[in-house]
C-alpha positions in Angstrom: 223.5 109.5 111.0 223.7 111.7 113.8 222.3 111.2 117.1 224.5 108.7 118.5 227.9 110.1 118.5 230.8 109.6 120.4 232.3 108.7 123.5 235.7 108.8 122.3 237.3 111.4 120.8 237.1 111.3 117.1 235.2 114.0 115.5 237.6 116.8 116.0 237.8 117.7 112.6 235.9 120.5 113.2 237.1 120.7 116.5 235.1 118.0 117.8 237.3 116.2 120.2 235.4 113.1 121.1 234.8 112.4 124.6 236.9 109.4 124.8 240.5 109.9 124.4 241.4 112.7 126.6 242.3 112.1 130.1 239.5 112.5 132.6 237.3 115.3 131.2 233.9 115.7 132.9 230.6 117.1 132.1 230.2 120.1 134.4 226.7 120.6 133.2 225.5 117.7 135.2 223.8 118.7 138.4 225.5 116.1 140.5 229.0 117.2 141.1 228.6 120.3 138.9 231.7 122.5 138.6 233.3 120.8 141.6 233.2 117.5 139.7 234.6 119.2 136.7 237.5 120.5 138.7 238.2 117.2 140.4 240.1 116.0 137.3 242.2 117.7 134.7 240.4 119.2 131.8 240.5 117.4 128.5 242.8 119.0 126.1 241.6 118.3 122.6 245.1 118.5 121.2 246.5 115.9 123.6 246.5 112.3 122.3 246.2 109.5 124.8 247.6 106.1 123.7 244.2 104.5 124.1 241.1 104.7 126.1 242.1 101.6 128.0 245.2 103.5 129.4 243.5 106.8 130.2 239.7 106.7 130.3 237.8 109.9 130.1 235.3 110.4 132.9 231.9 111.8 132.1 229.3 112.9 134.6 225.9 112.5 133.0 223.8 114.3 135.6 223.6 112.0 138.5 226.0 111.4 141.4 229.0 109.5 140.0 231.2 109.8 136.9 231.7 107.0 134.4 234.1 106.3 131.6 232.8 107.3 128.2 232.6 103.7 127.1 230.1 103.1 129.9 227.9 106.1 129.1 224.8 105.6 127.0 224.7 109.0 125.5 226.4 111.1 122.9 228.8 113.9 124.0 231.3 116.1 122.1 234.0 117.9 124.0 236.4 120.6 122.6 239.4 121.6 124.7 240.7 125.1 125.2 243.6 124.9 122.7 241.2 123.8 120.0 238.7 126.5 120.9 241.3 129.1 120.5 242.1 127.9 117.0 238.5 127.7 116.0 237.3 131.1 117.5 237.9 133.1 114.3 234.6 134.9 113.9 231.7 133.5 115.8 230.1 130.7 117.7 229.2 129.2 114.4 232.9 128.5 113.6 233.0 126.3 116.6 229.6 124.7 116.5 229.9 123.9 112.8 232.6 121.4 113.6 230.3 119.3 115.8 228.5 116.3 114.2 224.7 116.8 113.7 225.0 120.6 113.9 224.9 123.0 110.9 225.8 126.6 111.9 225.8 129.6 109.6 228.6 132.0 110.2 228.0 134.4 107.3 226.2 136.9 109.5 229.3 137.9 111.5 230.2 137.4 115.2 226.7 137.1 116.7 223.2 135.7 116.0 224.6 132.5 114.6 222.0 130.3 113.0 222.2 126.8 114.6 220.3 123.9 113.1 220.2 120.5 114.9 219.5 117.0 113.6 216.8 117.7 111.1 214.7 120.0 113.3 212.9 122.9 111.7 213.8 126.5 112.7 214.7 129.9 111.4 218.1 129.4 113.1 219.5 130.8 116.3 219.5 128.5 119.3 215.9 127.4 119.3 216.5 123.8 120.3 219.9 124.0 122.1 220.3 126.3 125.1 223.6 128.1 125.2 225.1 127.8 128.7 228.2 128.9 130.6 229.1 126.8 133.6 225.8 124.9 133.6 223.8 128.1 133.7 221.7 129.3 130.7 222.7 132.6 129.1 219.0 133.2 128.8 216.5 130.8 130.3 213.6 131.2 127.7 214.0 131.5 124.0 211.4 133.4 122.0 210.6 136.5 124.1 212.1 138.2 121.1 214.2 136.9 118.2 217.7 137.7 119.5 220.0 134.7 119.6 221.6 133.7 122.9 225.1 134.5 121.7 224.4 138.3 121.7 224.9 138.3 125.5 228.3 136.8 125.8 231.6 136.2 124.0 234.2 133.5 124.4 237.6 134.3 125.8 240.7 132.5 127.0 239.0 131.7 130.3 237.1 128.9 128.7 238.3 125.4 129.7 236.3 123.5 127.2 233.0 123.1 125.4 230.6 120.2 125.9 227.7 119.4 123.6 225.4 116.8 125.2 222.6 114.9 123.5 220.4 112.1 124.8 220.5 110.5 128.2 219.0 111.8 131.4 221.4 114.8 131.7 219.4 116.7 129.2 216.4 116.6 131.6 218.2 118.7 134.2 218.5 122.4 134.7 217.0 124.4 131.7 216.6 121.1 129.9 216.4 120.2 126.2 216.3 116.7 124.9 217.7 118.0 121.6 221.0 119.0 123.2 222.8 121.4 125.6 225.7 123.6 124.6 227.8 124.2 127.7 231.0 126.3 128.0 232.9 125.5 131.1 235.1 128.2 132.7 238.5 127.6 134.1 238.6 127.8 137.9 241.7 128.4 140.1 243.9 125.8 141.6 246.9 125.6 144.0 249.3 127.2 141.5 249.1 130.5 139.6 248.7 130.2 135.9 248.1 132.8 133.2 248.0 133.4 129.5 248.0 136.6 127.5 247.4 136.9 123.7 247.7 139.6 121.1 245.9 139.2 117.8 246.2 141.1 114.6 244.1 140.4 111.5 243.3 141.8 108.1 240.8 144.6 107.9 241.9 146.4 111.1 241.4 143.8 113.8 243.4 144.2 117.0 242.5 142.3 120.1 244.1 141.6 123.5 243.0 138.7 125.6 244.1 137.5 129.1 243.2 134.8 131.6 244.7 134.3 135.0 243.9 131.9 137.8 245.3 130.5 141.0 245.1 130.5 144.8 243.8 133.6 146.7 244.7 132.4 150.1 243.5 129.5 152.3 240.8 127.6 150.6 239.9 130.4 148.2 240.8 130.3 144.5 240.3 132.8 141.7 240.0 132.9 137.9 239.7 136.1 135.8 239.6 136.6 132.1 238.6 139.2 129.4 239.4 140.9 126.2 239.4 144.3 124.6 239.2 144.7 120.8 238.7 147.0 117.9 237.9 145.7 114.4 236.6 146.9 111.1 234.9 143.5 110.9 235.4 140.5 108.6 233.6 142.7 106.0 234.5 146.4 105.9 231.4 148.6 106.3 232.9 151.7 107.9 230.8 151.0 111.0 232.2 150.4 114.5 233.0 146.9 115.8 234.6 147.4 119.2 234.2 146.6 122.9 235.4 144.6 125.9 234.3 141.8 128.2 235.4 140.8 131.7 234.6 137.4 133.4 235.7 135.8 136.5 234.9 133.5 139.4 235.9 132.9 143.0 235.8 129.4 144.4 235.9 128.4 148.0 236.6 124.7 148.9 235.2 123.4 152.2 237.8 122.1 154.7 236.1 118.7 154.5 237.1 118.3 150.9 233.6 117.3 150.0 232.4 120.4 148.2 232.8 124.0 147.2 231.0 127.3 146.7 231.7 129.4 143.6 230.7 133.0 142.6 230.6 133.8 138.9 230.4 137.2 137.2 230.5 138.8 133.7 230.3 142.3 132.3 230.2 143.1 128.6 230.2 146.4 126.6 230.5 145.4 123.0 229.1 146.2 119.6 229.5 144.5 116.3 227.9 144.4 112.9 225.5 141.7 111.6 225.4 140.9 107.9 222.3 139.9 106.1 222.0 138.5 102.5 223.0 140.8 99.7 222.4 140.8 95.9 224.6 138.2 94.2 225.0 137.1 90.6 221.7 135.5 89.5 223.5 132.7 87.7 226.7 131.9 89.6 225.5 133.3 93.0 228.9 134.8 93.5 229.5 138.3 94.7 229.1 141.0 92.1 230.6 144.5 91.4 228.8 147.7 92.2 228.6 150.9 90.3 232.2 151.8 91.2 233.5 148.5 89.8 234.4 147.2 93.3 233.1 143.9 94.7 230.0 144.4 96.9 230.6 142.6 100.3 227.8 144.4 102.2 225.1 147.0 101.4 225.3 148.7 104.8 227.3 151.8 105.6 227.7 154.9 107.7 225.3 157.1 105.6 222.3 155.1 107.0 222.9 156.8 110.3 221.3 160.0 108.9 217.9 158.4 108.6 215.3 160.0 110.9 211.7 161.3 110.9 209.0 162.8 113.1 206.6 160.6 115.1 203.8 161.1 117.5 206.4 160.6 120.3 208.8 163.1 118.9 211.8 162.8 116.5 213.1 159.3 115.8 216.7 159.0 114.8 218.1 155.6 113.8 220.9 154.0 115.7 221.4 151.4 112.9 225.1 152.2 112.6 225.8 150.9 116.1 224.9 147.4 115.0 224.4 144.7 117.6 225.1 146.4 121.0 225.1 144.7 124.3 225.9 146.3 127.7 225.3 144.7 131.0 226.2 141.5 132.8 225.4 138.6 135.1 226.2 137.2 138.5 225.8 133.6 139.5 226.5 131.2 142.4 227.2 127.5 142.3 227.6 125.1 145.2 227.9 121.4 146.0 228.5 119.3 149.1 228.6 115.6 149.8 227.4 114.5 153.2 228.6 110.9 152.9 226.4 109.3 150.2 223.9 112.2 150.2 224.7 115.2 148.2 223.3 118.6 147.4 224.3 121.0 144.6 222.7 123.9 142.8 223.1 127.1 140.9 221.5 130.5 140.8 222.0 133.3 138.2 220.7 136.8 137.5 221.4 138.8 134.3 220.5 142.3 133.2 221.4 143.4 129.7 220.7 146.6 127.7 220.7 145.1 124.2 220.0 146.7 120.8 220.1 144.9 117.5 220.4 147.1 114.4 219.4 145.1 111.4 220.0 146.0 107.7 217.5 143.9 105.7 217.9 142.2 102.4 215.8 144.4 100.2 212.8 146.7 100.5 210.2 143.9 100.8 208.8 144.7 97.4 211.4 144.5 94.6 214.4 143.3 96.7 217.0 143.4 93.9 219.1 146.2 92.3 217.2 148.3 89.8 218.2 150.8 87.1 217.0 154.4 87.5 214.2 153.9 85.0 213.4 150.5 86.4 212.9 152.0 89.9 210.5 154.5 88.5 208.6 152.0 86.3 208.2 149.4 89.2 206.5 152.1 91.3 204.5 153.8 88.7 206.5 157.1 88.9 206.8 157.8 85.2 209.8 158.4 83.0 213.4 159.3 83.8 212.9 162.6 81.9 210.7 163.9 84.7 212.7 162.5 87.6 215.7 163.9 89.5 218.0 161.4 91.2 220.7 163.2 93.3 223.2 162.0 96.0 222.0 163.1 99.5 225.5 164.0 100.7 226.4 166.5 98.0 223.4 167.0 95.6 225.3 165.7 92.6 223.2 164.0 89.9 223.3 160.2 90.0 224.7 158.8 86.7 222.0 157.3 84.5 223.8 154.0 84.2 223.9 153.4 88.0 222.0 150.7 89.8 219.9 151.5 92.8 219.1 149.2 95.8 216.1 150.1 98.0 216.7 148.5 101.4 215.4 148.7 105.0 216.8 149.2 108.4 215.2 147.9 111.6 216.2 149.4 115.0 215.5 146.9 117.7 215.6 147.9 121.3 215.6 144.7 123.4 216.5 145.2 127.1 216.2 141.9 129.0 216.5 140.5 132.5 216.7 136.8 133.5 216.7 134.9 136.8 217.2 131.1 137.0 217.9 128.7 139.8 218.5 125.0 140.0 218.7 122.7 143.1 219.6 118.9 143.2 219.7 116.2 145.8 221.7 113.1 145.1 221.9 109.7 146.8 223.5 106.3 146.4 222.0 102.9 147.1 222.6 99.2 146.4 219.9 96.6 145.7 221.4 93.2 144.9 223.7 93.5 141.9 222.4 97.0 141.0 224.2 100.1 142.2 221.9 103.1 142.0 222.7 106.8 141.9 219.6 108.9 142.3 219.1 112.6 141.5 216.0 114.6 142.5 216.0 118.2 141.4 214.1 121.3 140.4 214.5 124.3 138.1 212.9 127.8 138.2 213.3 130.7 135.8 211.8 134.1 135.3 212.7 136.0 132.1 211.5 139.4 130.8 212.3 141.1 127.6 211.1 144.1 125.6 211.1 144.2 121.8 210.6 147.7 120.2 211.2 147.6 116.5 211.2 150.6 114.0 211.6 149.7 110.3 212.4 152.3 107.6 213.0 152.0 103.9 215.7 154.0 102.2 217.1 154.5 98.7 220.8 154.1 98.0 223.2 153.3 95.2 224.3 149.7 94.7 227.8 149.8 96.1 229.8 148.6 99.1 229.1 151.3 101.7 226.4 152.9 99.5 225.5 156.5 99.5 221.9 157.7 100.1 219.9 159.0 97.1 217.2 161.7 96.9 214.4 161.4 94.3 211.9 164.0 93.2 209.4 163.5 90.4 207.7 166.3 88.3 204.2 165.8 87.0 204.5 166.6 83.2 200.9 167.9 83.1 200.8 170.2 86.1 204.4 170.8 86.8 203.9 169.8 90.5 206.9 168.2 92.1 206.6 165.2 94.5 209.5 164.3 96.8 209.8 160.6 96.8 213.0 160.2 98.8 214.2 162.9 101.2 217.7 162.5 102.6 217.5 158.9 101.3 214.4 158.1 103.3 211.7 156.3 101.2 209.2 155.0 103.7 209.3 156.0 107.4 206.3 153.9 108.3 207.3 150.5 107.1 206.8 148.9 110.5 206.6 149.4 114.2 206.5 146.8 117.1 206.3 147.3 120.8 206.1 144.0 122.7 206.8 143.0 126.3 207.0 139.4 127.1 207.6 137.5 130.3 208.0 133.8 131.0 208.1 131.7 134.2 209.2 128.1 134.3 208.8 125.6 137.1 210.4 122.1 136.6 211.0 119.0 138.7 213.0 116.0 137.6 214.2 112.6 138.9 216.7 110.2 137.5 218.6 107.0 138.4 222.0 106.0 137.0 222.5 102.3 137.4 225.6 100.1 137.3 225.3 96.3 137.0 228.4 94.5 135.8 228.9 95.1 132.1 225.6 97.0 131.9 224.9 100.7 132.6 221.4 102.1 132.6 220.0 105.6 132.8 216.3 106.4 133.4 214.8 109.8 134.2 211.7 112.0 134.0 210.8 115.7 134.1 207.6 117.7 134.5 207.5 121.4 133.8 204.9 124.2 134.0 205.2 127.3 131.8 203.5 130.6 132.3 203.7 133.4 129.7 202.6 137.0 129.9 202.1 138.9 126.6 201.7 142.6 126.1 201.7 144.0 122.5 201.0 147.6 121.4 198.5 148.1 118.7 199.5 150.3 115.8 197.9 153.1 113.8 198.9 155.3 110.8 199.9 158.9 111.5 200.7 161.8 109.2 203.6 163.3 111.1 206.4 164.5 108.9 205.1 168.1 108.6 208.6 169.4 108.2 208.4 168.2 104.5 204.8 168.6 103.6 205.2 167.6 99.9 206.7 164.2 100.5 205.0 161.2 98.8 202.2 159.7 100.8 204.3 156.6 101.7 206.8 158.8 103.5 204.3 161.0 105.3 202.2 158.1 106.7 204.1 156.7 109.7 203.0 153.5 111.4 203.3 154.0 115.1 201.9 152.7 118.4 198.5 154.1 119.5 198.9 153.4 123.2 196.5 150.5 123.4 197.6 147.0 124.0 196.7 143.4 123.3 197.4 141.4 126.5 197.1 137.7 127.4 198.4 135.0 129.8 199.2 131.6 128.4 200.3 128.5 130.3 200.8 124.8 129.8 202.3 121.8 131.5 204.5 119.1 129.8 206.5 116.1 130.7 209.6 114.2 129.4 211.1 110.8 130.0 214.4 109.4 128.9 216.1 106.0 129.1 219.4 104.6 128.0 221.3 101.4 128.2 224.9 100.4 127.5 226.6 97.0 127.3 230.4 96.9 127.4 231.6 94.1 125.2 235.3 94.6 126.2 237.5 97.3 127.6 237.5 99.3 124.4 234.2 98.4 122.7 230.6 99.2 123.8 227.1 99.1 122.4 224.4 101.6 123.5 220.9 102.9 122.9 218.7 105.6 124.2 215.2 107.0 123.7 213.3 110.0 124.9 210.0 111.8 124.8 210.4 115.5 125.4 208.9 118.8 124.6 209.6 122.4 123.7 207.5 125.4 124.8 206.3 127.5 121.9 208.0 130.8 121.6 205.9 133.5 123.3 206.3 135.7 120.2 204.5 133.0 118.2 201.2 133.4 120.0 198.7 135.0 117.7 195.5 137.0 118.4 192.2 136.7 116.6 190.1 139.7 115.5 188.4 139.7 118.9 191.8 140.1 120.6 191.8 136.6 122.0 195.1 134.7 122.2 195.5 131.4 120.4 195.8 128.1 122.3 199.2 127.3 123.8 200.4 123.7 123.8 203.7 122.0 124.0 205.7 120.9 121.0 206.4 117.2 121.4 209.7 115.6 120.3 210.4 111.9 120.3 214.0 110.7 119.7 215.8 107.4 119.6 219.4 106.4 118.8 221.6 103.3 118.9 225.2 102.7 118.1 228.7 101.6 119.1 231.8 103.2 120.5 235.3 101.9 120.0 238.8 102.9 121.0 241.6 100.4 120.0 244.7 102.5 120.4 245.6 103.7 116.9 241.9 103.9 115.9 238.9 105.3 117.7 235.4 105.8 116.3 231.7 105.7 116.7 228.8 104.7 114.5 225.1 105.4 115.3 221.7 105.7 113.9 219.1 108.2 115.0 215.4 109.0 114.6 213.6 112.2 115.5 209.9 113.2 115.3 208.6 116.6 116.2 204.9 117.5 116.4 202.9 120.7 116.9 205.9 122.9 116.2 205.1 126.6 116.0 207.7 127.7 113.5 208.2 131.5 113.5 209.7 133.1 110.4 210.6 136.8 110.1 209.3 137.6 106.6 208.2 140.4 104.3 204.5 141.4 104.8 204.1 142.3 101.1 203.8 146.0 101.6 207.4 146.9 102.6 207.1 145.9 106.2 208.2 142.9 108.2 206.1 140.4 110.1 206.6 137.3 112.2 204.7 134.5 110.4 203.7 131.4 112.4 203.4 128.0 110.7 202.2 125.0 112.7 204.4 122.1 111.4 205.4 118.6 112.1 208.7 117.0 111.0 210.4 113.6 110.9 214.1 112.7 110.4 216.4 109.8 110.6 220.0 109.3 109.7 223.5 108.0 110.6 226.4 109.6 112.4 230.0 108.4 112.3 233.2 109.7 113.8 236.8 108.5 113.4 240.3 109.2 114.7 243.4 107.6 113.2 246.7 108.0 115.0 249.2 107.8 112.2 252.1 108.5 114.4 252.5 109.8 118.0 252.3 113.5 116.8 250.2 113.1 113.7 246.6 112.1 113.4 243.6 112.3 111.1 240.2 113.1 112.5 236.7 113.5 111.0 233.0 113.0 111.3 230.1 112.4 109.0 226.4 113.1 109.4 223.9 111.7 106.9 220.2 112.5 107.4 216.9 112.4 105.6 214.1 114.7 106.8 210.7 115.9 105.7 207.6 117.8 106.8 204.8 115.7 108.0 202.4 118.6 108.7 202.3 122.2 107.5 199.0 124.0 108.3 199.5 127.2 106.2 200.8 125.3 103.1 199.7 121.7 103.0 201.6 121.3 99.7 204.8 121.4 101.7 204.1 118.1 103.4 206.7 115.6 102.2 209.2 118.3 101.3 212.6 118.5 102.9 213.2 121.0 105.7 214.7 124.3 104.6 218.3 125.1 105.3 218.9 121.5 106.5 221.4 119.5 104.3 221.4 115.8 103.9 225.1 115.5 104.5 227.6 117.2 106.7 231.2 116.3 107.3 234.5 117.5 108.8 237.9 116.1 108.0 241.4 117.3 109.0 245.1 116.5 109.5 246.7 117.5 112.8 250.3 117.6 113.8 251.8 118.7 117.2 255.2 117.7 118.6 255.1 120.3 121.4 257.4 122.6 119.4 255.6 122.9 116.1 251.9 122.4 115.5 249.9 122.4 112.3 246.3 121.7 111.3 244.3 122.0 108.1 240.7 121.0 108.2 237.6 121.4 106.1 233.9 121.7 106.9 231.4 120.6 104.3 227.8 121.6 104.2 225.7 119.7 101.6 223.0 120.9 99.2 220.0 122.4 101.0 216.8 124.3 100.1 216.2 128.0 100.9 212.5 127.5 101.8 210.0 124.8 102.7 208.5 124.8 99.1 211.9 123.3 98.0 211.8 125.6 94.9 215.4 126.8 95.2 218.4 124.6 96.0 221.8 125.9 97.2 224.9 124.0 96.2 227.0 122.3 98.9 230.4 123.8 99.8 233.6 123.4 101.7 235.2 125.9 104.0 238.9 125.1 104.6 240.8 126.5 107.6 244.5 126.4 108.5 246.3 127.0 111.8 250.0 126.7 112.3 252.3 127.7 115.2 255.7 127.4 116.8 256.2 127.2 120.6 259.4 128.2 122.5 260.3 128.8 126.1 261.7 132.1 127.2 262.7 132.8 130.8 260.2 130.4 132.3 257.3 131.3 130.1 255.9 129.5 127.0 255.4 131.6 123.9 253.5 130.5 120.8 253.5 132.5 117.6 250.9 131.4 115.1 249.0 132.2 112.0 245.4 131.3 111.3 243.7 131.4 107.9 239.9 131.3 107.8 238.4 130.2 104.5 241.8 129.4 103.0 240.5 128.7 99.5 238.3 131.8 99.5 235.0 129.9 99.0 232.3 132.2 97.6 229.5 129.8 98.5 226.0 130.9 99.5 224.9 129.8 103.0 221.3 130.9 102.7 218.8 132.7 100.4 216.6 135.5 101.6 214.7 134.4 104.7 212.6 137.6 104.5 211.4 136.5 101.0 211.0 132.8 102.1 208.9 130.9 99.6 208.3 134.0 97.5 211.9 134.2 96.4 212.6 133.3 92.8 215.7 132.3 90.8 216.8 132.9 87.3 217.0 136.7 87.3 220.0 139.0 87.0 220.4 138.9 90.8 219.9 136.4 93.6 219.7 137.6 97.1 221.7 135.4 99.4 224.3 135.4 102.2 227.8 134.4 101.2 230.4 132.7 103.4 232.6 135.3 105.0 235.7 136.1 103.0 239.2 134.7 103.7 240.8 136.4 106.7 244.4 135.9 107.9 245.1 136.3 111.6 248.5 136.5 113.5 248.6 135.6 117.1 251.2 135.8 119.8 250.4 134.1 123.1 252.4 133.9 126.3 251.6 131.3 129.0 253.0 131.8 132.4 
C-alpha cells in the first residue's frame, strides 16, 4: 500500500533512498530550523550505506522545533541524495518522481509538464496535489490559474543537495501546505571549505550539456553557492525544432555570530526552451510505433513546417510560435532566515517570481477524426467528394501528393502564459515541559498572491503522416459548376478552431499551529491549519469573424476565425477551509517502530474550473475535502531495512478539469464534480548483500474507485483513469568508491485511459543502467560514466488520448497514445574539486 512509507532507506530502486539509513539528513521544508537546520548536519547521500540505523541515525525535522531520528517520526518521507539524482536526471522530473513509492509519473512528454499521480487521487496529471518546491518555497503558490505544470519554471542542476517527498504528519500543514505530499528540492549552501563540481554530458540525438556547481566561504560569516547549466539538444525525439537554453541559480548565506541562526538570499534565472510531445497514432493492435509514408518510424508528428501557419485576425496578423515549444524566461529571488533566542525561535521565507512563459502544444489529432486517413478517406469524412476532383499538393514545393500517402490532420495551440507569484511564510517556535511530556510548539502563517494570463490560439492544419511532416494544400473542384474551393492554404485547415483569453489571480491567507511531543518511547504530532482563499476571474468572450480576406475563396471553416470580442466575464470567488493532522509512534526497540497518522485536509478548486451560467454568474466555490489515514512499521536491523504500511484516502467535491475536444475541432476545459476512494499497501526493502553491494526496491498496491461523478453517473464504481493498481521499483547497486554500477527497473501496472474504463493499457517496465569509474588526478576526483535510459527499448504506451477522453475507441487501424521515450545513451565526465 502506499501511504505509510519509510523512515529508513529502502525504496531507492527508483532512487528512493529511504530516510533511515543515511547519516543525519534533515527535512529542510520544515519551518522550524528551515535551511539552517538542513545545514546543521551533513546531507544524506543516497549512495552511502550506513551499517545500521542504530549506528548512524538519520535526523528528520518534521516542521516543529527539534529534529528526531526517522524511527521516532510518525510520518512517511522519501529522500534522494545528490549522487542518485544525477543518475536519475535523464529527461525530466518524471524520471525522478517515478521512483518514489505511491507516485506514478509520466515522462513520455519530454522534459517538462510531467504528469504526476499520487496515491489514487484523480487528476489530469501535472502537480495538482503535490506542490513542487525548492528550499521550502513553492515554485508557484497556486495551481490552476492556467494548466501549465510547475516544472516549466525551473530545472534541476548540480546545485541540488537532495530531494525530500513528505507525506502525512503535521509538516504538510505548513507553508503552502498539502496533506497529499510536498516535493521539496534542497539546494546546497556554502560551508567553511571551497567545493566544486563540473560535468560535461554527451548523448544521442545531438545533446551537449555543461553543468557546474561551486560553494564555499565568501569571507567572515558569509558563504556562497552557485550552480547552473547551458545546453543544446535535438531532444529525446528528433523533431528539427530547438531545444536549448541555460539556467543560473545561487544563494548567499550569512550565519549570525551567536551561532543560533542564519540569513540566506536565493536567486534563479532561466532562459530555456524545449519540446513537449503529445500522443501520436500507433498501431491499432500492438500499440507500437508505426512507419510513415516514407517507411521510417514515426516518433512525433510535429516539425518545423508548422512554423509557417498564420492568418489574419481582428487584431492583425497572427503568426504561430509553435516551433519554439515550451519557452520560459525569467526568474525568482527569495529570502530565508532563522534565529533561536534560547528556547524561542523565529524563521521564515519570502519569495517573488516573474516568468515570461509560452507553451506551444501540438495536439493529438484534429478533434474530429484524430487518426491518419487516406486521401480519399479525408475527402469522404468531410463530404468533399471524390479524389478525381481534388488536388493535394505539398505546400513547400507544389508537388502532387502520391495517392497512396496517408494524411494526418492535427492542431497547434499557442499558449502565452506570463505569470508572477509572491509568497511568504513566518513561524514562531517554542519548547516546554509538562510532566513527562516535552512539547515543541510551532505557530505560523502563510500568504501568497499569484497572477497568470492564459491566451490560447488553436489552429488546425493538414500534413502528411511522417516524422517531421510536410504541410499539404488541398483544393476541390465542383464537377457541376467548375468552381474551385480552397480547403487548405499553406497547410492551414481551420484558423478559428479556438481562442481563449483568461486572467486569473489568487490570494491565500493561512495560519497553523502544531505540537511535536516526546514522552519516553512515544512520539506524538498534532496540528491544525485554517486558510482563506480569494480568486479573481476575468475571461474574454469570443465571437466569429470573417477576416482572411487575403484568400477570399477559402472554405468557410478557414475564413471564420473565432476571436475575442473585447467583452469579459468577471467574478470573485472565495472560501475558507481547515485541516487537522495527528500522528503517533511507539518505538519497540532501537531499530523497530510502529506508527499511525490521520488527517482531514482540503484542496482549493482550480480557478480555471469555475464555470459561468447563461446569465454570466459564476458557479459556487467550495473546498475539496480529503481524508487520509495510514499505519505501519519501520525496521532497520543492519543487513535488512524495510517498511510496511497500509493507507486509506477519500476525496470529496473534487472539481476535475480535463482538457478535451469540443466536438467541432476546438478544445475545451471540461469540469467534472467527482468523489474518489482508495486504499492500499506500501512496502520498501533494502538488503545489504555485502558492504558494497545491495538490493533495493519498493512496492505499491492500491485499489481505487469513483464514488461520485456528476456528469456521468455510470462512472461511479469505476477505477480512476491513468492510475495503476500496482507500482514497483527494483534494482541492484554496487559502489566500491572506484567502480559503481546500478541497474534498476520501474514497473507501471495496467491502467485505464478514461473514467469509463473502456480501454485498458498494459503494464510495462522501463529499465535503466548507470555505470562509472572514479579516479583521482592531481587532487581532483574524476568520474567517467555511461547512462542508458530505457535499456530494453520498451515501446509501451503511457496514456491514450486525453483530448478524446471517454470518446476514444480501440480496434481500428490506429490507436492514438503516448509511448515511452526511446532508448537514449548518455556519456558523462564529471570533475569534483
